[in-house]
Structure formats: C-alpha cells, structure tokens
N, C-alpha and C positions, 0 to 999 in steps of 0.2 A: 451345485454352489463353489464348490474348490476346483470345477473341471472350467466351470467363469473364469475367474481370476488367472488358474491358469492357461487360458488359453488368449486370455489379452496380454500375462506379463508375454507369452513368444509372439503377441504381433510387434506389440512396444517393439520389443528385441529387433526382428526381420524390420522392420522399419526403420528405426536407428541407425543402422551395420547397410542400408538401401541406399542414405542418407547421405553416412558418413560414405561409402565406398563413389556416391557420385558428384558433394564434392574432392574429395579427393580428386576424381580426375577433371574438375573443373576449373583447378588449383595447377593443376597442372598444368592442364591446356591454353591456362593463361601463362606464363612464365616460358614457356616454351618455349619465345622472339628473345626472353630476359634476360638468357641464360649466354654469359659472353664467356667465351676461352682463350685464353692470355696464350698470345705466343711471342717471340721473338725474334729480328729478323732470323735469324742462323733458320729457324725453326720451318718462321713462310717458306724462306728458298729450301729447304729440305725437301717438304710436302707443302704446297701450292694447294690453297683452300679448292675451294671453292665460291666460283662469282653467286652466287647465295648465302653464304655462309655470312653471320656475321661476328665480329671475334675482335678480341682489345691485339691493341699493337703498341708493347712498351721495347724505348731504348735509352735511351740521348738524341737530341737531334746536332745534327751533323751539322761538324762547323765549314758556314758557306756554303752551306746546302737551304740556305735558304731567302728567301721570293716573291715577293708582294704582289703577287697581280694588281687588275681592272678591279675596285669596287674591294671585297674582302672576300676575294682567291689567291689564295696562301698554298705554296705544292713546301717543301720537303724532305729531307731523309731523314728515319725513324738506323738506329745504326746500335750492334753491339760492342759494338768493335771489330769484326770481324763481317758480315757482312750487311746492308743496306738497306731500306727499301722506300720507295717513295711515294712518297707524301701526296694527297691534293686532298683541298680541308676551303670551304669557303662556308665565313663566318668571321662569328668576334675570337679574337685569338684569350684567351687568358693573360694576365697582366705580369705573370710569372714566368709566359712561353720565350722560349727567346734558343740560342746556339747551345749545346755543350749542357743543356740540362734537362734531365729526367722530363719525360712524355709519357703519356698513355693517353694512345687515341683508339676509337669504337667503329668498325667502319668491316667495307667490304673488298674486296684484295678486287680488282674488276682490269682484266690484262697487262696485269703487275703493275698497277698503280692500286695503291693502298685508298679508298677513297674513306674519306671520314666522316664519319654527320660529328660529333665530341671527340674533347681533343683538353685533357689534362694534363698541367703542367703542379711539379709538387710545386710547396706552400712555401717555404725557411727555405733557405743558405745548401740548409745542415739532413731537411730532410728528403731522403727516396722512396719511391715506390716500394711494399716487396717485390712482386713481383719486377722490375724494371732491375734489382739495387741482383737479383739474385739473372736474370740477365744478363745482363753487362761483369758481372761479376765482381761488386765494387765489394769496400769492406770483407775480403774475405769469402764473398760471395760461390757457390761452384755455378757456375754461365757451360752455355749451347758450347766453348768453345775450351772447354778449360786445358783439355792436355794444349793444347797450341797456343804460343807464344807470340806470338806475332801476332794476336788478337784481344792478350790479356790488357785492360784500364791501365794506361800510364796516366798522371792528371796530372804531367809536366809536358808530356810532351805537346797534348791536348790547347794545355796554356801556353805554348809554342806557338801552337795554333794562328789561337782570337790572337797575339796580336803584330 
C-alpha cells in the first residue's frame, strides 16, 4: 500500500513539473514579440537594428521637423541633441505631442526611417519618461553623448528656436 502512494506522489510531481515547464515555454513564446528594447537616436545611428527588429525610440521631437501629410500621415525627427532619426507615423497623435517635447515611439527602422506603430507623449509639463530623460541627459541624467558638450541639452537654445 505504501508503495502505491509513493508511486502516485512521484507521478503527480512529474506531471506538475511537465506542466510548469510547458506553461513557462508558452509564456516565453507569447512574449517574444512583446518585449521592446529602448534606444536613443545616438544608439540607433551607432548600431542600426535589423528591419525586422521592433524597438522603442525615445528622445525629443526636433524643432521644425514636424510635417503633417495627407490624412493621418506625419513625419518628424526624434533627437537626443546629438543625433536625430527621421520618424514616419500614420495615425492620430496624442494631444500633448509637439515639437521640443519628449516622446517614445515603438516601431521598426526601415531604410534609415523609423516607421512607428505607436507614439507616446509626456502627460504633463514636468514629466519626462525615464528612458527619454536618460537619453537626452535631462536633469543631470547621463546620456549617450555625455562627454560631448555640443550634444548637451540647452533649454535656452531650444526656446529660442521655438520663437
């Protein structure tokens, strides 16, 4: 009788282990397209990703680069104040999206143009996504071009461009 109970316990443990391994594998398989890595424009220029790789591009919308095309087509450039990447997007932009504002876009880099499938904008005047703040060096955050003073964010210079 004890042998039968011991065999059942081993079988239950084996079935539970197989079920756990299978569920972990299925979760990993389902998430493979959902994991997007963040890159700044300087990182994209230094190491361009493949056309099939989906990633998040973050930085500031370059002043004077926002062009609205026919219908919902929009083009602009995202910059970290050292390098800029052209972005193409078809859709409705968030209300707070604008030039010299922080943004994070999800999409693919195709022939040197980032084709965005989703655009996010900051939600108030003081907020900036952590990844964008790190990329542009806002509020003392290190950025990809921290050792290059010509790439540093200068709010006064960018305010003058807006005027």
